[in-house]
KEKEPA-252924 format. One record per residue (C-alpha): residue number from 1; x, z, y. Coordinates in nm, 2 decimals. Example, Ala and Ser with C-alpha at 12.3 -4.5 7.8 and 13.67 -1.06 7.14 Angstrom:
// KEKEPA-252924
[node 1 [1.23 0.78 -0.45]]
[node 2 [1.37 0.71 -0.11]]
// end
This chain:
// KEKEPA-252924
[node 1 [9.22 12.65 -12.80]]
[node 2 [9.08 12.33 -12.69]]
[node 3 [8.70 12.25 -12.47]]
[node 4 [8.63 11.95 -12.47]]
[node 5 [8.35 11.83 -12.24]]
[node 6 [8.11 11.58 -12.24]]
[node 7 [7.94 11.42 -11.98]]
[node 8 [7.57 11.25 -11.97]]
[node 9 [7.64 10.90 -11.93]]
[node 10 [7.51 10.60 -12.19]]
[node 11 [7.80 10.40 -12.12]]
[node 12 [7.97 10.74 -12.37]]
[node 13 [8.14 10.58 -12.65]]
[node 14 [7.98 10.91 -12.82]]
[node 15 [8.05 10.80 -13.24]]
[node 16 [8.40 10.72 -13.11]]
[node 17 [8.43 11.10 -12.97]]
[node 18 [8.32 11.27 -13.28]]
[node 19 [8.51 11.12 -13.49]]
[node 20 [8.85 11.17 -13.30]]
[node 21 [8.70 11.53 -13.23]]
[node 22 [8.69 11.54 -13.63]]
[node 23 [9.03 11.42 -13.67]]
[node 24 [9.16 11.68 -13.47]]
[node 25 [8.91 11.96 -13.62]]
[node 26 [9.04 11.81 -13.95]]
[node 27 [9.34 11.90 -13.85]]
[node 28 [9.38 12.28 -13.78]]
[node 29 [9.27 12.24 -13.44]]
[node 30 [9.06 12.54 -13.26]]
[node 31 [8.82 12.36 -13.05]]
[node 32 [8.51 12.35 -12.90]]
[node 33 [8.27 12.11 -12.78]]
[node 34 [7.98 12.14 -12.46]]
[node 35 [7.80 11.84 -12.42]]
[node 36 [7.58 11.73 -12.11]]
[node 37 [7.31 11.50 -12.11]]
[node 38 [7.16 11.39 -11.67]]
[node 39 [7.07 11.03 -11.73]]
[node 40 [6.87 11.09 -12.05]]
[node 41 [6.73 11.42 -11.88]]
[node 42 [6.63 11.21 -11.60]]
[node 43 [6.48 10.89 -11.81]]
[node 44 [6.25 11.17 -12.02]]
[node 45 [6.18 11.32 -11.70]]
[node 46 [6.06 11.05 -11.46]]
[node 47 [5.84 10.98 -11.87]]
[node 48 [5.69 11.29 -11.81]]
[node 49 [5.56 11.30 -11.48]]
[node 50 [5.83 11.50 -11.28]]
[node 51 [6.06 11.28 -11.23]]
[node 52 [6.39 11.43 -11.11]]
[node 53 [6.49 11.56 -10.80]]
[node 54 [6.78 11.58 -10.66]]
[node 55 [6.95 11.85 -10.34]]
[node 56 [7.27 11.89 -10.13]]
[node 57 [7.39 12.22 -10.03]]
[node 58 [7.50 12.35 -9.74]]
[node 59 [7.86 12.30 -9.84]]
[node 60 [7.80 11.96 -9.94]]
[node 61 [7.76 11.94 -10.39]]
[node 62 [7.47 11.74 -10.49]]
[node 63 [7.23 11.91 -10.78]]
[node 64 [6.92 11.87 -10.95]]
[node 65 [6.66 12.11 -10.84]]
[node 66 [6.55 12.32 -11.14]]
[node 67 [6.18 12.48 -11.10]]
[node 68 [6.03 12.58 -11.39]]
[node 69 [5.90 12.27 -11.55]]
[node 70 [6.19 12.10 -11.48]]
[node 71 [6.39 12.35 -11.68]]
[node 72 [6.16 12.35 -12.00]]
[node 73 [6.24 11.92 -11.91]]
[node 74 [6.60 12.01 -11.92]]
[node 75 [6.58 12.27 -12.26]]
[node 76 [6.37 12.01 -12.43]]
[node 77 [6.59 11.73 -12.38]]
[node 78 [7.02 11.94 -12.36]]
[node 79 [6.88 12.22 -12.63]]
[node 80 [6.66 11.96 -12.85]]
[node 81 [6.75 11.61 -12.85]]
[node 82 [7.07 11.63 -12.76]]
[node 83 [7.24 11.86 -12.92]]
[node 84 [7.10 11.82 -13.29]]
[node 85 [7.23 11.46 -13.23]]
[node 86 [7.54 11.57 -13.14]]
[node 87 [7.49 11.83 -13.46]]
[node 88 [7.42 11.51 -13.72]]
[node 89 [7.66 11.33 -13.61]]
[node 90 [7.95 11.59 -13.63]]
[node 91 [7.77 11.70 -13.95]]
[node 92 [7.79 11.36 -14.10]]
[node 93 [8.19 11.37 -14.03]]
[node 94 [8.20 11.64 -14.19]]
[node 95 [8.26 11.88 -14.02]]
[node 96 [8.03 12.15 -14.01]]
[node 97 [7.88 12.18 -13.66]]
[node 98 [7.68 12.48 -13.51]]
[node 99 [7.46 12.38 -13.17]]
[node 100 [7.38 12.59 -12.94]]
[node 101 [7.34 12.64 -12.58]]
[node 102 [7.40 12.85 -12.36]]
[node 103 [7.12 13.10 -12.37]]
[node 104 [7.21 13.22 -12.68]]
[node 105 [7.39 13.50 -12.76]]
[node 106 [7.41 13.50 -12.38]]
[node 107 [7.74 13.24 -12.48]]
[node 108 [7.74 13.09 -12.06]]
[node 109 [7.59 13.40 -11.86]]
[node 110 [7.55 13.43 -11.49]]
[node 111 [7.39 13.57 -11.13]]
[node 112 [7.04 13.30 -11.06]]
[node 113 [7.05 13.19 -10.72]]
[node 114 [6.69 13.30 -10.59]]
[node 115 [6.75 13.12 -10.34]]
[node 116 [6.87 12.82 -10.26]]
[node 117 [6.99 12.71 -9.88]]
[node 118 [7.01 12.32 -9.88]]
[node 119 [6.99 12.05 -9.62]]
[node 120 [6.74 11.78 -9.63]]
[node 121 [6.78 11.50 -9.33]]
[node 122 [6.95 11.69 -9.11]]
[node 123 [6.79 12.03 -9.17]]
[node 124 [6.84 12.35 -9.37]]
[node 125 [6.58 12.44 -9.58]]
[node 126 [6.56 12.74 -9.81]]
[node 127 [6.43 12.64 -10.21]]
[node 128 [6.29 12.93 -10.41]]
[node 129 [6.15 12.94 -10.73]]
[node 130 [6.47 12.75 -10.85]]
[node 131 [6.62 12.82 -11.17]]
[node 132 [7.01 12.78 -11.11]]
[node 133 [7.29 13.01 -11.15]]
[node 134 [7.69 13.00 -11.19]]
[node 135 [7.87 13.09 -11.54]]
[node 136 [8.01 13.41 -11.47]]
[node 137 [8.07 13.56 -11.84]]
[node 138 [8.13 13.40 -12.16]]
[node 139 [8.02 13.56 -12.48]]
[node 140 [8.38 13.49 -12.64]]
[node 141 [8.34 13.72 -12.89]]
[node 142 [8.03 13.55 -13.09]]
[node 143 [8.18 13.18 -13.04]]
[node 144 [8.47 13.32 -13.23]]
[node 145 [8.30 13.48 -13.54]]
[node 146 [8.14 13.07 -13.52]]
[node 147 [8.56 12.97 -13.52]]
[node 148 [8.72 13.22 -13.70]]
[node 149 [8.43 13.10 -14.04]]
[node 150 [8.50 12.78 -14.00]]
[node 151 [8.21 12.63 -13.76]]
[node 152 [8.22 12.37 -13.48]]
[node 153 [8.06 12.56 -13.16]]
[node 154 [7.85 12.24 -12.93]]
[node 155 [7.71 12.41 -12.66]]
[node 156 [7.50 12.25 -12.37]]
[node 157 [7.35 12.46 -12.09]]
[node 158 [7.12 12.63 -11.98]]
[node 159 [7.28 12.97 -11.98]]
[node 160 [7.15 13.33 -11.95]]
[node 161 [7.07 13.52 -11.60]]
[node 162 [7.23 13.91 -11.64]]
[node 163 [6.83 13.97 -11.68]]
[node 164 [6.79 13.73 -11.98]]
[node 165 [6.61 13.43 -11.80]]
[node 166 [6.74 13.09 -11.88]]
[node 167 [6.94 12.90 -11.60]]
[node 168 [7.01 12.59 -11.54]]
[node 169 [7.44 12.54 -11.49]]
[node 170 [7.63 12.31 -11.40]]
[node 171 [7.78 12.20 -11.73]]
[node 172 [8.13 12.13 -11.67]]
[node 173 [8.22 12.47 -11.40]]
[node 174 [8.08 12.59 -11.75]]
[node 175 [8.33 12.45 -12.00]]
[node 176 [8.62 12.54 -11.72]]
[node 177 [8.59 12.88 -11.75]]
[node 178 [8.49 12.88 -12.16]]
[node 179 [8.89 12.71 -12.07]]
[node 180 [8.93 13.01 -11.93]]
[node 181 [8.79 13.27 -12.13]]
[node 182 [9.02 13.14 -12.46]]
[node 183 [9.30 13.09 -12.22]]
[node 184 [9.27 12.72 -12.40]]
[node 185 [9.63 12.52 -12.39]]
[node 186 [9.36 12.21 -12.27]]
[node 187 [9.04 12.15 -12.10]]
[node 188 [8.96 11.75 -12.14]]
[node 189 [8.60 11.63 -11.95]]
[node 190 [8.49 11.27 -12.09]]
[node 191 [8.29 11.04 -11.84]]
[node 192 [8.26 10.69 -11.78]]
[node 193 [8.52 10.63 -11.57]]
[node 194 [8.93 10.62 -11.66]]
[node 195 [8.91 10.94 -11.43]]
[node 196 [8.99 11.09 -11.05]]
[node 197 [8.98 10.75 -10.84]]
[node 198 [9.14 10.73 -10.50]]
[node 199 [8.89 10.46 -10.38]]
[node 200 [8.58 10.49 -10.60]]
[node 201 [8.44 10.28 -10.82]]
[node 202 [8.79 10.04 -10.83]]
[node 203 [8.88 10.15 -11.18]]
[node 204 [9.29 10.03 -11.06]]
[node 205 [9.25 10.33 -10.78]]
[node 206 [9.35 10.60 -11.11]]
[node 207 [9.53 10.95 -11.01]]
[node 208 [9.77 10.98 -11.27]]
[node 209 [9.84 11.31 -11.21]]
[node 210 [9.85 11.62 -11.01]]
[node 211 [9.96 11.90 -10.93]]
[node 212 [9.83 12.24 -11.00]]
[node 213 [9.85 12.37 -10.69]]
[node 214 [9.73 12.07 -10.53]]
[node 215 [9.46 12.05 -10.78]]
[node 216 [9.21 12.14 -10.45]]
[node 217 [9.32 11.92 -10.20]]
[node 218 [9.18 11.60 -10.41]]
[node 219 [8.87 11.68 -10.37]]
[node 220 [8.79 11.43 -10.07]]
[node 221 [8.87 11.11 -10.38]]
[node 222 [8.57 11.29 -10.58]]
[node 223 [8.28 11.05 -10.59]]
[node 224 [7.91 11.25 -10.66]]
[node 225 [7.95 11.39 -11.00]]
[node 226 [8.26 11.39 -11.00]]
[node 227 [8.29 11.67 -10.69]]
[node 228 [8.19 11.95 -11.00]]
[node 229 [8.45 11.78 -11.22]]
[node 230 [8.70 11.86 -10.94]]
[node 231 [8.54 12.21 -10.89]]
[node 232 [8.60 12.31 -11.29]]
[node 233 [8.95 12.17 -11.28]]
[node 234 [9.01 12.39 -10.94]]
[node 235 [8.86 12.73 -11.17]]
[node 236 [9.02 12.62 -11.48]]
[node 237 [9.42 12.55 -11.39]]
[node 238 [9.36 12.91 -11.13]]
[node 239 [9.26 13.14 -11.46]]
[node 240 [9.52 13.00 -11.62]]
[node 241 [9.43 12.68 -11.84]]
[node 242 [9.73 12.50 -11.95]]
[node 243 [9.62 12.18 -11.80]]
[node 244 [9.26 11.93 -11.76]]
[node 245 [9.25 11.62 -11.77]]
[node 246 [9.02 11.39 -11.68]]
[node 247 [8.98 11.09 -11.90]]
[node 248 [8.76 10.81 -12.03]]
[node 249 [8.43 10.82 -12.28]]
[node 250 [8.40 10.51 -12.28]]
[node 251 [8.80 10.42 -12.54]]
[node 252 [8.87 10.53 -12.91]]
[node 253 [9.09 10.81 -12.97]]
[node 254 [8.97 10.91 -12.63]]
[node 255 [9.09 11.33 -12.70]]
[node 256 [9.35 11.21 -12.78]]
[node 257 [9.47 10.97 -12.58]]
[node 258 [9.36 11.24 -12.31]]
[node 259 [9.67 11.51 -12.48]]
[node 260 [9.86 11.19 -12.51]]
[node 261 [9.91 11.13 -12.12]]
[node 262 [9.62 10.90 -12.05]]
[node 263 [9.37 11.00 -11.75]]
[node 264 [9.37 11.25 -11.51]]
[node 265 [9.65 11.46 -11.60]]
[node 266 [9.61 11.81 -11.37]]
[node 267 [9.88 12.08 -11.48]]
// end
């Protein structure tokens, strides 16, 4: 099993990703794709008069403040516009893809954080009416039915709380839990950088290999969204995923190149 997570950056080569995944799929590779869409969501939220807000947790992680209106916009963009874009492209490439959110069938299920503790200008605050959570369970039975019958699952947040509520979950960490649930041989995380950089944004400082036992030590090199990707890698390899690769999603054959050794290899 291979899990591919595609970020939401505008510089990604979507058609090259689709073509590469289609080749792997048609060659018999069992595969699930998870996609994001943060940049498009931010643009549409701005246009709708509800601009995005970002908060920093007490542990230093930046995340989207998700009130109910933000969640509705998030669902509209991720589950509608972007998910169906991916499905259409795969159908055109000859792959019978099925697009689902983590809410459908409780594919991504976890606990809603009813209180979010953050720091704003050095002050500690507790935010309520926040619709975020962490994926703790994967509906492998439903995904297995799709895979066994020749369908490529194309998944996206949100997930489902244990009460059945829609919750905004981090796509990278969800993909990590998905890879762990299927005992995947690899999780490939594609973004708009060639991998984890020792001195961001200098791409010549790419860190090519990280031993699985030391991956947490490299968190200090992660900037911005890369922090969640490293966290996802820590969780995935800790639960037995064969390897995690941070790779460049702007190039031709990005997944194949990642599997061949490019990017940052963790394992």
